[in-house]
PLY file of the C-alpha trace (Angstrom):
ply
format ascii 1.0
element vertex 191
property float x
property float y
property float z
element edge 190
property int vertex1
property int vertex2
end_header
217.82 174.51 42.40
221.03 175.94 43.83
221.47 179.49 45.12
223.40 180.67 42.07
220.70 179.46 39.69
218.03 181.10 41.89
220.02 184.34 41.78
220.22 184.29 37.99
216.49 183.67 37.67
215.76 186.43 40.18
217.86 189.05 38.38
216.33 188.10 35.03
212.88 188.72 36.53
213.98 192.02 38.06
215.46 193.33 34.82
212.33 192.24 32.94
210.13 194.00 35.50
211.95 197.32 35.04
211.95 196.93 31.26
208.17 196.46 31.39
207.75 199.53 33.64
209.67 201.67 31.16
207.65 200.33 28.24
204.32 200.87 30.01
205.33 204.46 30.74
206.39 205.11 27.13
203.19 203.53 25.78
201.23 206.33 27.42
203.17 209.07 25.62
202.75 210.72 22.27
205.85 210.42 20.09
206.90 214.06 20.51
206.77 213.77 24.31
209.78 211.43 24.23
211.91 214.32 23.02
210.88 217.02 25.52
213.59 218.38 27.81
212.47 221.10 30.22
215.85 222.85 30.23
219.46 222.46 29.04
220.43 220.46 32.15
217.60 217.95 31.75
217.60 214.89 29.54
214.59 213.93 27.47
213.25 210.40 27.76
214.82 209.71 24.37
218.24 210.78 25.72
217.83 208.61 28.82
216.96 205.65 26.60
219.89 206.30 24.30
222.17 206.36 27.35
220.65 203.18 28.81
221.08 201.37 25.52
224.66 202.58 25.12
225.48 201.41 28.62
223.82 198.04 28.05
225.60 197.44 24.76
228.93 198.36 26.32
228.51 196.39 29.54
226.92 193.23 28.14
228.69 192.74 24.79
231.35 190.07 25.36
230.44 190.34 29.05
232.85 187.73 30.37
235.76 188.44 28.03
236.18 192.19 27.55
236.04 195.32 29.68
232.49 196.61 30.17
233.52 200.08 29.03
234.15 199.37 25.36
236.58 201.47 23.34
233.84 202.10 20.77
231.41 203.56 23.32
230.95 207.33 23.22
229.04 207.99 26.44
228.82 211.76 25.91
227.14 211.25 22.52
224.45 209.15 24.21
222.97 212.38 25.58
222.79 214.02 22.14
219.41 213.09 20.75
219.65 212.37 17.05
216.73 209.94 17.06
213.79 211.15 14.99
210.83 208.94 15.90
209.23 206.88 18.63
210.08 203.78 16.58
213.78 204.74 16.57
213.67 205.25 20.35
212.02 201.86 20.86
214.49 200.20 18.47
217.50 201.45 20.44
215.72 200.54 23.71
215.20 196.97 22.50
218.72 196.70 21.12
220.16 197.37 24.58
217.75 195.09 26.43
218.27 192.27 23.91
222.02 192.48 24.46
221.53 192.31 28.25
219.09 189.39 27.99
221.40 187.47 25.67
224.35 187.89 28.05
222.31 186.92 31.12
220.84 183.91 29.37
224.32 182.68 28.44
225.58 182.78 32.03
225.98 179.58 33.99
225.62 179.53 37.78
229.27 178.54 38.29
230.41 181.75 36.52
228.97 184.11 39.14
232.25 184.35 41.04
234.32 184.98 37.88
235.95 188.41 37.60
234.89 190.89 34.90
236.16 194.41 34.43
234.41 197.75 34.08
236.78 200.61 33.33
239.65 198.33 34.33
238.15 197.71 37.79
237.52 194.09 38.71
234.06 192.92 39.79
232.68 189.47 40.39
229.95 188.67 37.90
227.44 189.08 40.75
228.82 192.54 41.56
228.71 193.57 37.90
225.10 192.39 37.57
224.09 194.13 40.80
225.77 197.33 39.62
223.57 197.33 36.51
220.51 196.22 38.48
220.89 199.43 40.48
221.72 201.63 37.47
218.92 200.67 35.09
216.00 201.01 37.55
217.38 204.44 38.48
216.93 205.55 34.88
213.64 203.70 34.41
212.39 205.62 37.46
213.39 208.85 35.70
211.47 207.76 32.60
208.35 206.91 34.63
208.51 210.13 36.65
209.02 212.25 33.55
206.28 210.45 31.61
203.87 210.95 34.50
204.63 214.68 34.53
204.09 214.92 30.79
200.75 213.09 30.92
199.43 214.84 34.06
195.87 213.73 34.84
195.73 211.32 31.89
198.30 209.03 33.54
197.47 205.37 34.13
199.26 204.27 37.28
201.95 201.61 36.94
201.68 200.64 40.58
199.06 201.10 43.29
197.07 204.24 42.36
197.08 207.13 44.81
194.65 206.64 47.72
193.97 203.03 46.68
196.37 201.18 49.01
193.69 199.85 51.33
191.63 198.47 48.44
194.73 196.95 46.86
195.85 195.31 50.10
192.35 194.01 50.85
192.22 192.37 47.42
195.70 190.86 47.79
195.12 189.51 51.30
191.76 188.04 50.29
193.64 185.60 48.03
195.78 182.60 48.83
199.52 183.22 49.05
201.22 182.96 45.68
204.56 183.37 43.98
204.62 186.24 41.51
204.41 184.89 37.99
204.97 186.40 34.58
202.98 185.68 31.43
204.13 182.88 29.13
205.61 185.43 26.68
207.51 187.14 29.47
208.84 183.83 30.74
210.02 182.87 27.24
212.14 186.00 27.19
213.77 184.95 30.47
214.94 181.62 29.08
0 1
1 2
2 3
3 4
4 5
5 6
6 7
7 8
8 9
9 10
10 11
11 12
12 13
13 14
14 15
15 16
16 17
17 18
18 19
19 20
20 21
21 22
22 23
23 24
24 25
25 26
26 27
27 28
28 29
29 30
30 31
31 32
32 33
33 34
34 35
35 36
36 37
37 38
38 39
39 40
40 41
41 42
42 43
43 44
44 45
45 46
46 47
47 48
48 49
49 50
50 51
51 52
52 53
53 54
54 55
55 56
56 57
57 58
58 59
59 60
60 61
61 62
62 63
63 64
64 65
65 66
66 67
67 68
68 69
69 70
70 71
71 72
72 73
73 74
74 75
75 76
76 77
77 78
78 79
79 80
80 81
81 82
82 83
83 84
84 85
85 86
86 87
87 88
88 89
89 90
90 91
91 92
92 93
93 94
94 95
95 96
96 97
97 98
98 99
99 100
100 101
101 102
102 103
103 104
104 105
105 106
106 107
107 108
108 109
109 110
110 111
111 112
112 113
113 114
114 115
115 116
116 117
117 118
118 119
119 120
120 121
121 122
122 123
123 124
124 125
125 126
126 127
127 128
128 129
129 130
130 131
131 132
132 133
133 134
134 135
135 136
136 137
137 138
138 139
139 140
140 141
141 142
142 143
143 144
144 145
145 146
146 147
147 148
148 149
149 150
150 151
151 152
152 153
153 154
154 155
155 156
156 157
157 158
158 159
159 160
160 161
161 162
162 163
163 164
164 165
165 166
166 167
167 168
168 169
169 170
170 171
171 172
172 173
173 174
174 175
175 176
176 177
177 178
178 179
179 180
180 181
181 182
182 183
183 184
184 185
185 186
186 187
187 188
188 189
189 190
């Protein structure tokens, strides 16, 4: 496998990982908690998701052939929450991720040095992917942090639980070395 193909597989796994983190955080919330904003300068989880989806749809639709900031995108409206249910939030979440996955899955390794534009600024395909690979985890981190605050003591950790690092490491180092694998369903989504 060449380096470009390895890169594409790696970024697919990374995006999938952050998508799963966001979903595992949202699964722990009651529907109304998705819409809580602690003040006027704070976005609810629903607003963050609406923004993420808007960004994904704009960046990844016609990824190689049109500017990543589409004329039809209204970024400011992404922060106005008009969604009414958890299902609507999850629908818009999936719409954005499906667009990203479709674009990534259509890329060929030899296209990674092609130039794409975001707000009329040229990026190699690798740079454009890396830009989004930094942006989306930033917002997923906000979702996880906010969800954890909303759940308080009822939170199920998405990583190594507090004060459990030694146990976790002991368990990991007791096993043979392995390459991180995803479930069959998760792998299907990557292809």
